[in-house]
C-alpha positions as a printed NumPy array, in Angstrom:
array([[ -44.44 ,   36.245, -125.977],
       [ -47.078,   33.909, -123.823],
       [ -50.275,   36.361, -122.677],
       [ -50.813,   34.948, -119.074],
       [ -53.513,   36.904, -118.634],
       [ -56.958,   35.603, -120.288],
       [ -60.566,   35.891, -120.382],
       [ -63.157,   33.578, -119.582],
       [ -66.576,   33.088, -119.842],
       [ -68.583,   31.4  , -117.805],
       [ -66.248,   28.791, -116.314],
       [ -68.364,   27.012, -113.899],
       [ -72.05 ,   26.998, -116.501],
       [ -74.397,   29.025, -114.285],
       [ -75.443,   30.212, -118.213],
       [ -77.598,   27.179, -117.905],
       [ -79.385,   27.882, -114.86 ],
       [ -79.576,   31.453, -114.461],
       [ -78.896,   33.267, -117.942],
       [ -75.92 ,   34.6  , -116.379],
       [ -72.45 ,   33.966, -116.501],
       [ -69.206,   35.463, -114.463],
       [ -66.589,   36.922, -116.55 ],
       [ -63.223,   35.712, -115.245],
       [ -59.623,   36.692, -116.023],
       [ -57.546,   33.914, -116.157],
       [ -54.054,   34.673, -115.01 ],
       [ -51.341,   31.873, -115.76 ],
       [ -48.432,   31.216, -113.225],
       [ -45.317,   28.861, -113.139],
       [ -46.553,   24.926, -112.931],
       [ -50.272,   24.841, -114.661],
       [ -50.898,   27.52 , -111.124],
       [ -53.635,   29.847, -112.032],
       [ -55.647,   32.563, -110.395],
       [ -59.113,   33.6  , -111.155],
       [ -60.507,   37.192, -110.913],
       [ -64.498,   38.291, -111.604],
       [ -64.502,   41.546, -113.488],
       [ -68.473,   41.181, -114.443],
       [ -71.593,   39.121, -115.391],
       [ -73.114,   39.019, -118.427],
       [ -75.449,   37.072, -120.933],
       [ -73.967,   34.609, -123.598],
       [ -75.147,   36.97 , -126.004],
       [ -72.964,   40.445, -124.384],
       [ -70.377,   39.199, -122.475],
       [ -67.962,   39.894, -124.994],
       [ -68.564,   43.428, -125.484],
       [ -68.559,   43.69 , -121.657],
       [ -64.637,   41.781, -121.745],
       [ -63.809,   44.785, -123.978],
       [ -64.71 ,   47.671, -121.558],
       [ -62.099,   49.686, -120.985],
       [ -61.316,   48.929, -117.008],
       [ -61.295,   45.204, -118.202],
       [ -58.51 ,   45.592, -120.697],
       [ -56.539,   48.461, -118.658],
       [ -56.422,   45.374, -115.651],
       [ -55.381,   42.359, -118.419],
       [ -52.543,   45.615, -119.446],
       [ -51.855,   46.06 , -115.605],
       [ -51.746,   42.562, -114.641],
       [ -49.466,   41.236, -118.183],
       [ -46.714,   44.095, -117.191],
       [ -46.496,   43.393, -113.746],
       [ -45.671,   39.38 , -114.959],
       [ -43.867,   40.693, -117.563],
       [ -41.28 ,   42.843, -114.8  ],
       [ -41.545,   39.853, -112.877],
       [ -39.807,   37.864, -115.251],
       [ -37.418,   40.088, -116.501],
       [ -36.551,   40.229, -112.276],
       [ -36.414,   36.561, -112.347],
       [ -38.485,   36.575, -109.56 ],
       [ -40.589,   34.007, -108.08 ],
       [ -43.867,   34.087, -110.414],
       [ -46.27 ,   32.846, -108.34 ],
       [ -49.737,   33.907, -106.697],
       [ -48.293,   35.346, -103.584],
       [ -45.398,   37.19 , -105.142],
       [ -48.098,   38.686, -107.678],
       [ -50.418,   39.774, -105.59 ],
       [ -47.906,   41.159, -103.499],
       [ -47.251,   43.718, -106.704],
       [ -50.959,   43.801, -107.201],
       [ -51.348,   45.179, -103.353],
       [ -48.206,   47.511, -103.794],
       [ -49.1  ,   49.081, -106.592],
       [ -50.221,   52.826, -105.246],
       [ -47.663,   55.295, -107.452],
       [ -45.327,   56.426, -104.724],
       [ -42.565,   58.852, -104.693],
       [ -39.537,   58.969, -102.008],
       [ -38.966,   62.643, -102.433],
       [ -42.518,   63.128, -102.02 ],
       [ -44.13 ,   60.608,  -98.498],
       [ -48.251,   61.764,  -99.619],
       [ -47.586,   59.915, -103.145],
       [ -47.953,   56.271, -101.17 ],
       [ -51.759,   57.658, -100.874],
       [ -52.121,   58.097, -104.631],
       [ -53.309,   55.881, -107.428],
       [ -53.964,   57.22 , -111.242],
       [ -54.449,   60.752, -110.144],
       [ -56.91 ,   59.703, -107.379],
       [ -56.263,   60.369, -103.147],
       [ -56.775,   57.237, -101.264],
       [ -57.536,   59.551,  -98.257],
       [ -60.759,   59.788, -100.102],
       [ -64.311,   59.174,  -97.398],
       [ -66.02 ,   56.152,  -98.158],
       [ -68.521,   56.675,  -96.22 ],
       [ -68.688,   60.376,  -98.199],
       [ -68.472,   58.831, -101.985],
       [ -71.271,   56.263, -101.921],
       [ -73.288,   59.114, -100.409],
       [ -72.132,   61.739, -103.14 ],
       [ -72.846,   58.69 , -105.638],
       [ -75.926,   57.647, -104.24 ],
       [ -77.895,   61.411, -104.711],
       [ -76.767,   60.701, -108.601],
       [ -78.765,   57.148, -108.565],
       [ -82.052,   58.03 , -107.914],
       [ -82.879,   54.555, -106.347],
       [ -85.884,   53.902, -104.376],
       [ -86.416,   54.974, -100.656],
       [ -86.435,   52.043,  -99.736],
       [ -83.063,   50.766, -101.411],
       [ -81.351,   54.482, -100.656],
       [ -82.479,   53.653,  -96.64 ],
       [ -80.881,   50.647,  -97.083],
       [ -77.752,   51.907,  -98.154],
       [ -77.586,   54.652,  -95.301],
       [ -77.942,   52.176,  -92.685],
       [ -74.945,   50.749,  -94.367],
       [ -73.091,   53.732,  -94.353],
       [ -74.025,   54.53 ,  -91.155],
       [ -72.443,   50.624,  -89.775],
       [ -69.281,   51.891,  -91.375],
       [ -69.178,   55.347,  -89.217],
       [ -69.558,   53.568,  -86.521],
       [ -66.987,   50.706,  -86.935],
       [ -64.187,   53.286,  -87.663],
       [ -63.593,   50.545,  -90.704],
       [ -63.029,   51.061,  -94.702],
       [ -62.902,   55.084,  -94.082],
       [ -60.788,   55.882,  -96.844],
       [ -60.127,   54.198, -100.159],
       [ -56.571,   53.102,  -98.661],
       [ -58.382,   51.336,  -96.462],
       [ -60.43 ,   49.266,  -98.683],
       [ -58.364,   46.143,  -98.837],
       [ -59.273,   42.415,  -98.338],
       [ -57.913,   41.805,  -95.139],
       [ -59.69 ,   44.872,  -93.978],
       [ -62.734,   43.89 ,  -95.708],
       [ -62.945,   40.752,  -92.877],
       [ -61.955,   42.613,  -90.122],
       [ -65.263,   44.593,  -90.866],
       [ -67.339,   41.591,  -91.631],
       [ -65.788,   40.36 ,  -88.186],
       [ -66.94 ,   43.504,  -86.366],
       [ -70.163,   43.271,  -87.79 ],
       [ -70.847,   39.46 ,  -86.467],
       [ -69.525,   40.975,  -83.008],
       [ -72.765,   43.051,  -82.658],
       [ -74.964,   40.063,  -82.319],
       [ -77.886,   41.644,  -83.636],
       [ -77.753,   40.984,  -87.143],
       [ -78.245,   37.383,  -88.962],
       [ -75.512,   36.093,  -91.669],
       [ -77.971,   37.333,  -94.35 ],
       [ -78.152,   40.351,  -92.855],
       [ -74.439,   40.743,  -93.163],
       [ -74.231,   39.225,  -96.45 ],
       [ -76.774,   42.073,  -97.527],
       [ -74.199,   44.886,  -95.967],
       [ -71.149,   43.572,  -97.951],
       [ -73.532,   43.288, -100.956],
       [ -74.083,   47.181, -101.048],
       [ -70.367,   47.666, -100.251],
       [ -69.232,   45.625, -102.81 ],
       [ -71.355,   47.733, -105.232],
       [ -68.944,   50.646, -104.558],
       [ -65.854,   49.012, -104.552],
       [ -67.025,   48.087, -107.976],
       [ -67.449,   51.14 , -109.097],
       [ -64.348,   52.69 , -107.807],
       [ -62.162,   50.098, -109.023],
       [ -63.864,   50.338, -112.561],
       [ -63.144,   54.128, -112.817],
       [ -59.589,   53.375, -112.199],
       [ -60.327,   55.197, -108.36 ],
       [ -58.672,   52.404, -106.781],
       [ -55.585,   49.759, -107.768],
       [ -58.537,   46.57 , -106.992],
       [ -61.638,   45.829, -106.004],
       [ -61.474,   44.122, -102.417],
       [ -64.35 ,   41.781, -102.5  ],
       [ -62.968,   39.855, -105.35 ],
       [ -60.336,   38.569, -102.988],
       [ -62.357,   37.207, -100.029],
       [ -65.004,   34.822,  -99.559],
       [ -67.704,   35.601,  -97.335],
       [ -70.473,   33.321,  -95.609],
       [ -73.796,   34.132,  -96.875],
       [ -75.672,   32.122,  -94.308],
       [ -79.632,   31.086,  -95.038],
       [ -82.733,   32.952,  -95.726],
       [ -85.626,   32.167,  -92.853],
       [ -88.367,   30.453,  -94.038],
       [ -91.038,   31.894,  -96.088],
       [ -94.038,   31.376,  -94.026],
       [ -96.855,   32.468,  -97.606],
       [-100.801,   32.561,  -96.98 ],
       [-102.461,   28.993,  -98.314],
       [-105.916,   30.005, -100.382],
       [-108.203,   29.593,  -97.779],
       [-106.142,   32.498,  -96.169],
       [-106.617,   34.464,  -98.864],
       [-109.841,   33.789,  -99.221],
       [-110.598,   34.287,  -95.883],
       [-108.961,   37.476,  -96.401],
       [-110.941,   38.359, -100.081],
       [-114.48 ,   37.576,  -97.794],
       [-113.68 ,   39.986,  -95.039],
       [-116.353,   42.707,  -94.119],
       [-114.301,   45.619,  -93.092],
       [-114.864,   49.151,  -93.566],
       [-113.944,   51.588,  -96.765],
       [-110.025,   52.037,  -95.185],
       [-109.449,   48.651,  -94.234],
       [-110.891,   47.188,  -97.419],
       [-108.889,   49.454,  -99.586],
       [-105.9  ,   48.087,  -97.798],
       [-106.934,   44.529,  -98.299],
       [-108.308,   45.112, -101.894],
       [-104.215,   46.495, -102.568],
       [-103.27 ,   42.926, -100.625],
       [-104.958,   40.631, -102.739],
       [-103.779,   42.853, -105.876],
       [-100.302,   41.751, -105.555],
       [-101.133,   38.346, -103.964],
       [-102.948,   37.513, -107.11 ],
       [-100.3  ,   39.157, -109.359],
       [ -96.995,   38.534, -107.916],
       [ -96.298,   42.533, -107.954],
       [ -94.222,   44.423, -105.21 ],
       [ -95.313,   47.124, -104.054],
       [ -93.377,   49.55 , -105.912],
       [ -94.149,   47.422, -109.101],
       [ -97.678,   47.725, -107.995],
       [ -97.413,   51.582, -107.311],
       [ -96.   ,   52.073, -111.185],
       [ -98.063,   49.682, -113.057],
       [-100.503,   51.129, -115.713],
       [-103.417,   48.986, -117.342],
       [-103.722,   50.938, -120.376],
       [ -99.756,   50.729, -121.3  ],
       [ -98.722,   47.753, -119.297],
       [-101.245,   44.474, -120.236],
       [-102.037,   42.204, -122.98 ],
       [-105.095,   40.433, -123.209],
       [-104.975,   36.813, -124.35 ],
       [-107.944,   35.021, -123.987],
       [-110.372,   35.975, -121.379],
       [-106.853,   37.14 , -119.09 ],
       [-104.685,   39.893, -119.069],
       [-101.057,   39.874, -118.4  ],
       [ -98.672,   42.573, -116.916],
       [ -95.929,   42.936, -119.249],
       [ -93.164,   44.884, -117.237],
       [ -89.886,   45.474, -115.555],
       [ -89.55 ,   45.176, -111.897],
       [ -88.181,   48.574, -110.193],
       [ -85.748,   46.746, -107.922],
       [ -83.853,   45.127, -110.473],
       [ -85.102,   46.462, -113.843],
       [ -85.503,   42.536, -114.591],
       [ -88.377,   41.727, -117.256],
       [ -91.487,   39.804, -115.793],
       [ -94.926,   38.911, -117.717],
       [ -97.478,   37.642, -114.807],
       [-101.09 ,   37.057, -115.048],
       [-103.493,   39.515, -113.597],
       [-105.983,   36.6  , -111.624],
       [-109.781,   36.705, -111.797],
       [-109.205,   38.33 , -107.533],
       [-107.586,   40.683, -109.588],
       [-108.927,   41.759, -112.243],
       [-111.711,   42.207, -109.321],
       [-109.985,   44.603, -107.711],
       [-108.867,   46.796, -110.497],
       [-112.328,   46.838, -112.023],
       [-114.254,   47.829, -108.34 ],
       [-111.305,   50.922, -108.477],
       [-111.982,   51.676, -112.627],
       [-108.24 ,   50.875, -113.032],
       [-106.432,   53.057, -110.724],
       [-105.809,   51.185, -107.968],
       [-106.533,   53.601, -104.572],
       [-102.658,   53.749, -103.547],
       [-101.18 ,   54.508, -100.219],
       [ -97.493,   54.616,  -98.587],
       [ -96.146,   51.427,  -98.293],
       [ -95.56 ,   51.957,  -94.492],
       [ -99.422,   52.303,  -93.627],
       [ -99.784,   50.001,  -95.993],
       [ -98.696,   47.181,  -93.723],
       [ -99.792,   48.641,  -90.976],
       [-102.954,   48.499,  -91.351],
       [-102.75 ,   44.68 ,  -92.8  ],
       [-101.301,   43.875,  -89.103],
       [-104.794,   45.001,  -88.38 ],
       [-106.556,   42.876,  -90.621],
       [-104.108,   39.728,  -89.589],
       [-105.39 ,   40.48 ,  -86.41 ],
       [-109.101,   41.373,  -87.019],
       [-109.413,   37.758,  -88.851],
       [-106.94 ,   36.035,  -86.571],
       [-104.446,   34.701,  -88.89 ],
       [-101.314,   33.447,  -87.331],
       [ -99.484,   34.517,  -89.901],
       [ -97.876,   38.035,  -90.705],
       [ -99.358,   39.698,  -93.464],
       [ -97.433,   41.993,  -95.57 ],
       [ -96.471,   43.806,  -98.767],
       [ -94.179,   41.225,  -99.413],
       [ -95.845,   38.297,  -98.162],
       [ -98.549,   38.748, -100.935],
       [ -96.097,   38.628, -103.354],
       [ -94.346,   34.6  , -101.56 ],
       [ -97.918,   33.588, -101.783],
       [ -98.744,   34.177, -105.546],
       [ -95.836,   32.023, -106.01 ],
       [ -96.81 ,   29.576, -103.565],
       [-100.39 ,   29.204, -104.891],
       [ -99.143,   29.314, -108.789],
       [ -96.894,   25.926, -107.204],
       [ -99.488,   24.919, -105.507],
       [-101.858,   24.348, -109.094],
       [ -98.538,   23.017, -110.883],
       [ -97.481,   25.842, -112.699],
       [ -94.195,   25.235, -114.096],
       [ -91.053,   27.03 , -111.7  ],
       [ -89.67 ,   28.426, -115.077],
       [ -92.626,   30.245, -115.88 ],
       [ -93.516,   31.285, -112.391],
       [ -89.891,   32.721, -112.021],
       [ -90.845,   34.935, -115.307],
       [ -94.361,   35.81 , -113.319],
       [ -92.029,   37.275, -110.677],
       [ -88.861,   38.449, -112.434],
       [ -86.605,   36.857, -110.524],
       [ -83.212,   36.966, -113.074],
       [ -82.116,   33.178, -110.949],
       [ -84.392,   30.183, -110.915],
       [ -82.881,   29.354, -107.446],
       [ -84.627,   32.055, -106.109],
       [ -88.091,   30.89 , -107.41 ],
       [ -86.996,   27.294, -106.298],
       [ -87.168,   28.306, -102.294],
       [ -90.824,   28.159, -102.515],
       [ -91.221,   25.021, -103.798],
       [ -89.678,   23.693, -101.181],
       [ -92.118,   24.759,  -98.437],
       [ -94.723,   23.438,  -99.872],
       [ -96.954,   20.687,  -98.466],
       [ -99.659,   19.774, -100.823],
       [ -96.612,   18.276, -103.711],
       [ -95.614,   16.294,  -99.84 ],
       [ -99.243,   15.447,  -99.365],
       [-100.037,   14.374, -103.023],
       [ -96.309,   12.446, -103.181],
       [ -97.086,   10.238, -100.26 ],
       [-100.545,    9.35 , -101.323],
       [ -98.897,    7.815, -104.716],
       [ -96.238,    5.973, -102.73 ],
       [ -98.312,    4.818,  -99.661],
       [-101.18 ,    3.595, -102.427],
       [ -98.899,    1.799, -104.23 ],
       [ -96.173,    0.121, -102.074],
       [ -97.482,   -3.877, -101.239]])
């Protein structure tokens, strides 16, 4: 019998841009009609192994069984009819009505918010990441939506999205972040065969655009470096300068160890590490101002809490009359912009920052004025 469900990789060619491609199930219906369902992402070297994951194999078998039953019964072999069978796939028993809430031995009346919180405790995520997840869980509770596994349907995801928009206090990017975090946990439930489908595979939501970043330029960085400050503010300034001339985030700076994470090439030390937030590898130079900070503190940075660091950076911002926010995150943005200003290749900037998608790095290139001025001068002088 002809196979109706096949695994395809990188259908849209994202590997060339990001190094990662989607693993999808391609389900064939009548008259060339096809349905694609994402089941994961992987590199070209890893996707075949990922495609053999037990949850993927089980899903293929399940879908083949549904299609074969449709053919035997002479039903319309269409996407809509297939979806009706898939979404109605819970185990049912006419003699036991409660069984309509069972799937693969899992009660679909279990609390989804409770599942997230229990899983969160096991993950050992950073304090900041955990806080973001808890905010989303509180939002679920206030909305009275997506309260149980049974509620995890595409229609209810859209209703929750409508609820978030109706609050009028969140940007599209923030709302996308809420969905991104929820999708992680619906994916885990689907992977572990605790729900019949990942509802996010069947909805399309608007991502929105980030606000334009306002990194510090080199003159502003020099102004901060040269400022006469009290000992307390000087320590804060030094940590900011270290981040601004290495590209490390606050959490990566906290885990930085000079003895085990650096290598020297010529006169420059490089940090070879992995981001705490994403696990992605980075390889970044320690530029001279950052090297001077390390030397000042005998290669042991005086770490303080993220909140206090940002609070004191705001004091420095006001003291130096700089009309841009100065935060730990701005330091990282400023580093990227500094490299691009000196014509650093964008793929090398991406590696220094640990970006998995070069599109993230390209955002910095869009806000640079210097290349615009340079190219404009070239055109003006060339025009006759």
